[in-house]
Backbone bond lengths (Angstrom), bond angles and torsions (degrees), N, CA, C in turn:
res aa  C-N    CA-C-N  psi(-1)  N-CA   C-N-CA  omega(-1)  CA-C   N-CA-C  phi
1 M - - - 1.513 - - 1.484 106.33 -
2 P 1.384 117.49 133.00 1.443 117.41 -179.44 1.554 111.67 -76.55
3 T 1.376 112.96 155.73 1.393 117.76 -178.14 1.520 107.13 -121.41
4 F 1.350 115.38 -174.97 1.476 120.95 176.34 1.590 110.54 -66.07
5 N 1.353 109.92 -35.22 1.497 115.00 177.60 1.487 112.77 -62.90
6 D 1.364 118.03 -36.23 1.459 124.88 175.68 1.474 107.88 -60.36
7 L 1.380 112.95 -44.15 1.579 117.80 -174.67 1.594 106.10 -65.26
8 T 1.270 117.71 -43.32 1.467 118.74 -175.81 1.476 107.65 -70.48
9 D 1.363 119.45 -37.39 1.497 118.78 177.81 1.556 112.22 -63.18
10 A 1.365 116.56 -39.17 1.379 119.55 177.65 1.460 110.73 -66.51
11 A 1.304 121.74 -43.16 1.426 126.02 -176.65 1.527 108.90 -64.86
12 T 1.382 119.16 -40.17 1.345 122.86 -179.11 1.575 108.63 -62.94
13 K 1.330 115.70 -39.54 1.499 114.22 178.64 1.564 114.47 -65.44
14 V 1.325 117.49 -26.65 1.401 123.41 174.76 1.447 118.22 -84.51
15 L 1.340 115.46 -40.31 1.470 122.72 -171.02 1.490 114.74 -106.95
16 G 1.376 117.12 -13.64 1.436 122.01 -174.31 1.513 108.40 86.92
17 K 1.392 116.42 -165.64 1.416 117.09 -175.11 1.562 114.22 -59.67
18 L 1.282 119.15 132.48 1.418 124.06 -173.70 1.589 105.88 -80.50
19 D 1.381 115.95 145.64 1.422 119.82 -176.35 1.586 113.39 -76.75
20 T 1.366 110.64 -38.09 1.527 117.05 -177.61 1.490 108.38 -141.74
21 V 1.319 119.01 132.87 1.449 129.15 168.63 1.451 108.84 -126.72
22 N 1.449 116.55 117.12 1.361 118.29 -174.56 1.575 105.65 -118.11
23 L 1.335 116.53 97.17 1.422 120.54 -177.26 1.598 112.70 -76.04
24 Q 1.294 115.39 -22.23 1.398 120.42 -174.49 1.491 115.24 -101.83
25 A 1.377 113.35 10.44 1.543 118.44 -175.58 1.479 112.01 -62.96
26 D 1.276 113.28 148.01 1.480 123.86 177.33 1.559 106.72 -107.49
27 P 1.276 124.94 118.50 1.403 125.43 20.22 1.580 116.52 -94.96
28 Y 1.330 113.30 -11.95 1.504 116.27 -177.12 1.603 108.98 -154.11
29 P 1.300 118.54 158.94 1.370 119.91 -175.93 1.579 109.93 -71.14
30 W 1.350 112.15 151.05 1.550 118.42 -177.72 1.555 109.62 -148.69
31 F 1.313 112.24 168.99 1.441 119.98 176.25 1.505 107.44 -144.81
32 S 1.393 112.11 162.03 1.532 113.60 178.54 1.549 106.55 -147.95
33 K 1.323 113.15 156.35 1.473 120.51 174.11 1.506 106.94 -143.98
34 D 1.330 115.23 119.95 1.448 122.05 -177.24 1.524 105.42 -66.75
35 I 1.474 113.03 135.90 1.421 118.68 -175.55 1.546 112.01 -76.14
36 N 1.347 114.42 -41.49 1.433 118.56 -169.27 1.622 107.59 -119.12
37 R 1.284 119.28 15.14 1.471 122.31 174.81 1.517 114.10 70.57
38 D 1.394 116.29 9.87 1.496 118.32 -179.45 1.475 110.87 -109.50
39 D 1.338 118.85 22.96 1.499 119.29 177.69 1.465 106.86 51.33
40 D 1.293 117.76 55.39 1.471 122.33 -167.05 1.518 105.38 -130.72
41 I 1.336 115.03 -97.51 1.441 119.84 179.96 1.541 107.51 -94.40
42 Q 1.413 117.21 137.26 1.425 119.88 -171.71 1.602 112.90 -127.87
43 W 1.231 111.39 148.33 1.453 117.17 163.12 1.588 106.40 -83.82
44 G 1.284 119.61 145.34 1.393 119.73 -175.37 1.540 110.08 -153.18
45 G 1.307 116.11 161.80 1.466 120.73 174.85 1.498 108.87 -154.60
46 Y 1.352 115.35 160.78 1.417 121.66 175.67 1.435 106.95 -152.52
47 F 1.403 111.07 171.53 1.512 120.60 173.20 1.502 105.73 -114.71
48 G 1.248 116.48 109.21 1.512 121.80 -177.10 1.524 111.24 177.94
49 P 1.357 115.57 -155.11 1.456 121.20 -175.51 1.497 116.10 -78.87
50 I 1.354 114.59 149.56 1.477 121.85 170.01 1.550 105.52 -157.74
51 F 1.252 118.24 129.74 1.441 121.91 -175.89 1.514 110.96 52.15
52 D 1.329 114.53 -121.99 1.510 113.78 -174.25 1.584 111.12 -96.64
53 E 1.243 116.57 4.66 1.469 121.73 -177.36 1.526 109.04 -94.39
54 S 1.348 118.17 131.39 1.405 117.08 -179.44 1.572 113.53 -91.82
55 K 1.423 114.07 -18.52 1.420 114.31 -178.56 1.602 105.82 -141.07
56 A 1.264 111.18 91.30 1.439 120.42 178.07 1.519 110.14 -120.13
57 L 1.317 116.62 160.80 1.462 123.27 164.78 1.465 106.98 -94.68
58 V 1.324 113.37 121.40 1.613 119.60 -171.07 1.544 106.55 -125.85
59 F 1.382 114.55 144.02 1.380 121.72 -177.28 1.599 105.77 -137.33
60 G 1.294 115.15 152.49 1.477 115.94 173.76 1.555 111.95 167.24
61 F 1.256 115.25 -144.78 1.461 123.47 -166.36 1.524 108.75 -115.93
62 N 1.336 115.17 138.96 1.500 119.03 179.45 1.501 108.11 -136.71
63 L 1.375 112.30 140.26 1.424 120.53 177.82 1.541 110.42 -141.17
64 E 1.289 120.87 117.54 1.457 119.35 -172.28 1.604 112.44 -146.78
65 Y 1.378 120.39 12.17 1.431 111.90 -177.14 1.522 110.33 -105.53
66 I 1.330 115.07 139.32 1.384 120.96 -170.59 1.530 113.11 -60.70
67 A 1.374 116.19 -40.99 1.482 118.25 175.84 1.465 114.15 -59.87
68 S 1.315 115.85 -38.47 1.491 118.15 175.33 1.556 111.72 -65.70
69 W 1.242 117.64 -41.71 1.530 119.95 -179.09 1.503 107.04 -65.82
70 K 1.263 120.41 -37.57 1.503 122.45 179.06 1.510 108.60 -61.65
71 R 1.249 114.64 -42.16 1.509 123.77 -174.11 1.479 109.12 -70.42
72 I 1.356 121.14 -40.69 1.448 120.07 -173.85 1.543 113.45 -99.60
73 F 1.381 117.62 -8.16 1.425 120.69 -175.27 1.606 113.34 -58.57
74 P 1.379 112.06 -44.28 1.521 114.86 178.82 1.566 113.15 -59.11
75 K 1.362 117.40 -40.42 1.450 120.41 -179.59 1.536 106.31 -72.96
76 L 1.285 123.95 -35.32 1.481 120.80 -179.05 1.568 108.73 -66.82
77 C 1.383 116.82 -33.93 1.400 118.07 177.22 1.481 116.53 -69.30
78 R 1.482 112.57 -44.12 1.452 118.50 174.35 1.493 115.06 -62.76
79 E 1.366 117.70 -34.93 1.458 120.91 -172.07 1.525 109.08 -118.95
80 S 1.243 118.53 41.55 1.495 119.09 -172.40 1.557 106.57 -72.09
81 D 1.316 122.67 -27.88 1.512 118.99 176.79 1.472 106.84 -71.21
82 T 1.308 123.58 -34.35 1.467 123.62 178.73 1.532 109.04 -63.51
83 F 1.309 114.93 -46.73 1.469 122.02 -177.84 1.559 108.21 -62.84
84 A 1.356 119.36 -45.39 1.411 122.33 177.50 1.501 112.21 -60.98
85 D 1.271 117.96 -37.07 1.545 121.16 176.09 1.458 111.19 -67.71
86 M 1.321 117.43 -38.80 1.537 120.66 178.12 1.535 106.68 -60.17
87 L 1.345 117.40 -42.71 1.437 116.73 -171.50 1.551 110.07 -71.68
88 K 1.370 112.86 -35.33 1.525 119.61 179.09 1.622 108.69 -66.03
89 S 1.299 115.82 -26.70 1.444 122.15 -178.67 1.541 113.03 -69.88
90 I 1.333 120.01 -17.97 1.458 121.60 -174.22 1.586 114.18 -119.34
91 P 1.324 119.88 57.08 1.426 120.62 179.04 1.536 109.05 -55.44
92 G 1.313 113.21 154.64 1.477 119.59 -179.17 1.471 117.46 95.42
93 Y 1.426 114.41 0.69 1.458 122.97 177.62 1.460 105.74 -101.94
94 E 1.270 115.72 156.82 1.398 124.32 176.53 1.580 110.32 -112.22
95 W 1.360 122.71 137.32 1.433 128.85 179.46 1.517 106.86 -104.18
96 H 1.344 112.77 126.80 1.409 123.98 170.48 1.488 109.73 -114.41
97 W 1.431 113.32 127.22 1.488 117.48 177.38 1.483 108.27 -123.19
98 W 1.264 115.59 105.25 1.405 126.36 -166.99 1.610 113.48 -121.72
99 G 1.361 118.72 162.18 1.451 120.80 167.34 1.527 106.64 -126.84
100 R 1.250 111.03 154.71 1.502 122.11 171.90 1.540 109.20 -136.45
101 S 1.258 113.47 156.10 1.549 119.51 173.82 1.505 109.18 -56.66
102 A 1.248 118.38 135.41 1.520 122.95 173.09 1.527 108.33 -70.04
103 V 1.297 123.41 -7.51 1.421 125.29 171.43 1.557 104.26 -85.53
104 V 1.373 111.21 109.17 1.490 119.36 -175.51 1.487 108.81 -76.19
105 N 1.374 114.72 129.71 1.509 118.91 164.34 1.501 107.81 -145.63
106 N 1.381 114.36 -175.32 1.471 117.31 -168.18 1.538 116.40 -68.52
107 N 1.294 116.13 -29.09 1.493 120.77 -178.01 1.498 109.13 -141.99
108 P 1.340 117.71 67.67 1.520 120.69 -177.24 1.556 107.29 -63.91
109 K 1.392 109.51 151.19 1.422 119.85 176.59 1.571 108.19 -71.52
110 V 1.279 118.58 154.03 1.484 121.14 179.33 1.581 107.02 -116.19
111 R 1.263 113.44 136.15 1.487 121.57 167.75 1.496 108.59 -106.12
112 V 1.303 117.83 121.96 1.447 122.72 178.19 1.552 105.75 -77.64
113 L 1.386 118.58 113.79 1.334 123.12 177.26 1.500 114.35 -81.61
114 A 1.215 116.85 -26.58 1.526 123.53 173.77 1.584 109.59 -152.37
115 P 1.206 115.88 145.09 1.575 115.91 178.21 1.508 109.32 -58.98
116 P 1.327 117.40 151.01 1.448 126.31 178.63 1.654 104.67 -59.69
117 I 1.283 114.90 136.03 1.457 120.30 -178.53 1.559 110.65 -139.19
118 P 1.291 120.36 154.14 1.505 120.32 169.81 1.575 110.75 -51.39
119 V 1.255 118.34 132.17 1.393 122.32 -171.17 1.607 115.00 -58.74
120 E 1.395 109.21 -28.24 1.551 115.35 179.91 1.568 108.06 -73.15
121 N 1.349 118.54 -13.94 1.514 117.01 -179.78 1.456 112.32 -95.66
122 V 1.379 121.43 7.10 1.467 121.30 -179.58 1.504 111.13 -66.99
123 S 1.339 119.69 135.04 1.435 120.39 173.58 1.551 104.69 -96.37
124 V 1.376 114.11 100.37 1.387 119.83 -170.07 1.496 112.66 -64.53
125 N 1.338 118.90 -30.83 1.495 121.33 177.68 1.549 111.36 -68.32
126 T 1.276 117.10 -43.76 1.361 119.69 172.75 1.567 120.19 -59.54
127 W 1.344 107.97 -44.85 1.469 115.64 172.71 1.610 110.13 -61.62
128 L 1.259 117.40 -45.30 1.544 118.08 -176.89 1.533 106.45 -61.17
129 S 1.338 120.36 -37.68 1.509 120.18 177.93 1.525 113.31 -64.84
130 E 1.315 114.08 -37.29 1.515 117.82 179.27 1.600 108.66 -73.16
131 L 1.358 116.01 -36.01 1.564 119.57 177.31 1.439 105.54 -66.75
132 E 1.290 123.54 -40.33 1.452 125.10 -172.62 1.615 105.89 -64.55
133 D 1.447 114.34 -38.56 1.409 116.97 -175.57 1.590 109.88 -66.22
134 I 1.298 112.42 -38.08 1.527 117.37 177.76 1.400 112.41 -66.31
135 L 1.354 119.02 -47.21 1.469 124.04 178.97 1.548 116.60 -60.52
136 E 1.460 109.27 -33.27 1.496 113.33 177.92 1.520 111.08 -90.87
137 K 1.325 116.01 8.80 1.437 122.62 -178.77 1.538 115.58 62.11
138 K 1.292 117.14 25.53 1.454 120.73 171.58 1.443 111.62 -78.34
139 T 1.295 118.11 -27.84 1.465 129.06 172.59 1.590 107.68 -114.40
140 G 1.318 117.41 123.78 1.539 121.24 179.97 1.445 110.90 -128.03
141 W 1.353 112.24 172.54 1.462 117.33 174.55 1.550 108.21 -71.85
142 S 1.311 118.35 -38.76 1.418 126.14 170.48 1.490 107.45 -144.93
143 A 1.381 116.54 -177.95 1.439 120.39 173.73 1.537 115.35 -55.35
144 A 1.330 111.48 -36.80 1.520 118.27 -175.50 1.522 116.01 -99.29
145 I 1.342 115.36 -17.02 1.517 118.94 -172.17 1.505 107.04 -115.12
146 A 1.323 117.75 128.39 1.462 121.68 168.51 1.495 113.62 -63.49
147 M 1.345 114.54 165.79 1.469 121.25 -178.76 1.565 106.56 -111.78
148 R 1.356 112.10 140.21 1.469 117.66 169.31 1.485 113.55 -95.36
149 P 1.308 122.31 109.29 1.505 116.99 179.99 1.512 114.90 -68.98
150 Q 1.245 115.18 148.54 1.491 118.35 178.15 1.508 112.18 -137.29
151 I 1.278 122.44 136.64 1.437 124.46 168.47 1.510 102.98 -126.61
152 Q 1.352 110.71 147.71 1.396 125.08 167.25 1.585 112.88 -130.88
153 I 1.377 112.32 130.98 1.441 115.16 176.58 1.511 106.18 -117.93
154 V 1.356 116.92 107.23 1.423 121.42 -161.00 1.566 113.00 -132.45
155 R 1.231 116.36 154.34 1.530 122.58 174.48 1.528 110.63 -135.44
156 Q 1.252 111.44 150.88 1.520 120.52 174.57 1.506 105.71 -71.83
157 V 1.473 109.15 131.54 1.475 115.12 173.72 1.461 112.69 -114.44
158 G 1.386 116.19 -6.20 1.429 122.51 179.18 1.468 112.72 -171.75
159 L 1.333 115.22 160.91 1.447 117.98 178.67 1.568 109.14 -116.60
160 S 1.315 115.90 146.41 1.521 118.40 177.37 1.479 109.65 -64.78
161 K 1.340 124.98 -26.29 1.401 125.21 -170.87 1.592 109.20 -101.94
162 Q 1.294 115.51 5.07 1.491 117.67 175.13 1.540 110.49 -117.08
163 A 1.291 117.93 141.58 1.407 124.25 173.21 1.541 110.04 -61.56
164 S 1.221 114.02 128.13 1.491 118.93 174.49 1.560 109.29 -143.97
165 S 1.297 118.69 133.75 1.343 126.31 176.47 1.536 112.00 -82.23
166 S 1.375 115.35 154.96 1.423 119.06 175.90 1.534 112.65 -57.34
167 S 1.367 117.54 -34.69 1.454 120.08 -177.18 1.569 106.24 -76.30
168 S 1.358 122.25 -31.70 1.452 119.95 -179.94 1.616 109.18 -70.28
169 L 1.360 114.53 -36.06 1.409 118.71 179.19 1.545 110.10 -68.20
170 S 1.331 119.20 -38.02 1.426 125.41 175.81 1.544 110.88 -64.05
171 E 1.321 118.18 -39.28 1.493 119.87 177.71 1.569 108.81 -67.53
172 E 1.266 115.59 -41.80 1.464 117.30 178.85 1.481 110.44 -63.16
173 I 1.325 119.31 -42.01 1.472 118.87 -178.80 1.519 107.07 -68.38
174 Q 1.298 122.83 -40.90 1.497 120.02 172.87 1.463 117.03 -57.81
175 K 1.415 117.09 -32.67 1.385 118.00 178.15 1.629 110.76 -70.40
176 V 1.311 114.11 -39.21 1.441 118.17 178.83 1.602 110.07 -61.54
177 I 1.280 112.07 -44.57 1.484 116.85 178.76 1.463 111.12 -55.99
178 Q 1.344 118.33 -47.33 1.431 123.96 179.80 1.537 111.10 -62.81
179 E 1.317 115.51 -43.13 1.583 116.94 -179.19 1.503 110.16 -70.79
180 L 1.317 120.03 -30.68 1.406 119.50 -177.63 1.517 117.23 -96.25
181 K 1.313 110.39 -8.30 1.539 113.28 -179.20 1.486 115.39 -54.99
182 P 1.354 119.33 -42.90 1.534 120.00 175.94 1.486 113.39 -54.43
183 I 1.326 120.73 -37.22 1.387 122.01 177.75 1.517 112.20 -70.37
184 A 1.288 117.26 -42.47 1.527 119.38 174.15 1.435 111.25 -62.33
185 L 1.274 123.68 -41.75 1.433 125.69 -178.88 1.533 106.14 -65.45
186 F 1.353 118.53 -44.62 1.440 120.87 179.79 1.543 112.40 -56.42
187 L 1.360 114.83 -43.09 1.494 121.86 -176.15 1.539 109.89 -74.56
188 E 1.335 117.94 -28.59 1.460 118.28 -177.75 1.523 116.13 -77.65
189 K 1.442 113.75 -24.59 1.457 114.58 -174.80 1.491 110.54 -71.71
């Protein structure tokens, strides 16, 4: 049965050395790899829940840095229909909309801003309004601490209760990268 270590090994084969591996993370272990080396948009994975599975090997896209959000927010507003169409083009992915304290530490708590949903069901305009409130500090972690918004667009690449080889995990990770690359490129421009 595959483990989190199997997932990180497969991701390392595809992405090279991972930037962060947090085995002690709460609520579950995760890793990340910066896509463009700017500590901006990341590939990431974890061992935990997705859709109806409680213990799955999951991989996808992560964005959580305030400077990045401020850079891409105007484009998201201008091209919200394009972004919505991109999300609708990748059924089978799950959308996570979370907040973290802007005070960075090794294992920041997560506030779930909306329940996980299929990515094609995201109301982009509602989400942009919520994101704007966070960026303008109308919504914060607390009265004194800003919030760091975070989205993840992720897909299951393996199950803990199913046999998966390292090569099959690597193949699934490569598929996710190919499917999500257009969104990553859209957000990097």
